[in-house]
C-alpha positions, 0 to 999 in steps of 0.5 A: 258102775254108777248108782244113778238111775236114768230119768223117767224119759230116758229109761228104756228109750231106744234110738228108734223111739218116735219123736216126742212131738208125735208121741209125748208119752210112754209106757214102762211096764214091769212085765215080770211083776204082772200076775194077770189080773187083766184090769188094764185090758178092761180099761184100755184097748192098748192092753191085751191079756195073754191067756197062755202066759197070764201076762198083759202086754201093750200093743204100743209103748209110745202114746199120742195125747188121744191115747193117754187117758185110757192108759193112765186108767190102766196104770191106776187100776193095776193091782200088782205090787200091792196096788202100786201097779206095774204099768208106768206112764211117763210124760217125756216132755216134762220127764216125770211119771204121771201114773201111777206115781205112788210117791207123788213126786213124778219119780219113776217107781219101778222096782228092778 
C-alpha cells in the first residue's frame, strides 16, 4: 500500500466529475469532523445545516467561478479542527487547496 496521498485535484474525484473548464473548483468536506456550528450556511447558499444530524451539507461539490467567493468564505469561517476548518476548496486547474490552506502552501489539509 502506497503512503503517497492523492493530489488535491485528484482527491475524491470520480469519473462523473464535470469538466474542469465548466467547474474549476471543488469542495472536499470532512463531514465526520463537522460539529454543526452553521457558520458555512450563514456564509453561503451552497451550504445547509441539517438540524436532525447537526451536520452541514453542500448542495454541490463542484463549483463555477461565480460560486467561489461565498464557498471560500464558508471554508474560512468553519471553526472545526481548532479553526482550521473541515471545508476545503480546491482549485482543480492549479491543483492546490485555496481555502482554508492553513499550511499556506496549497497542500490538502484533510485529517483522515
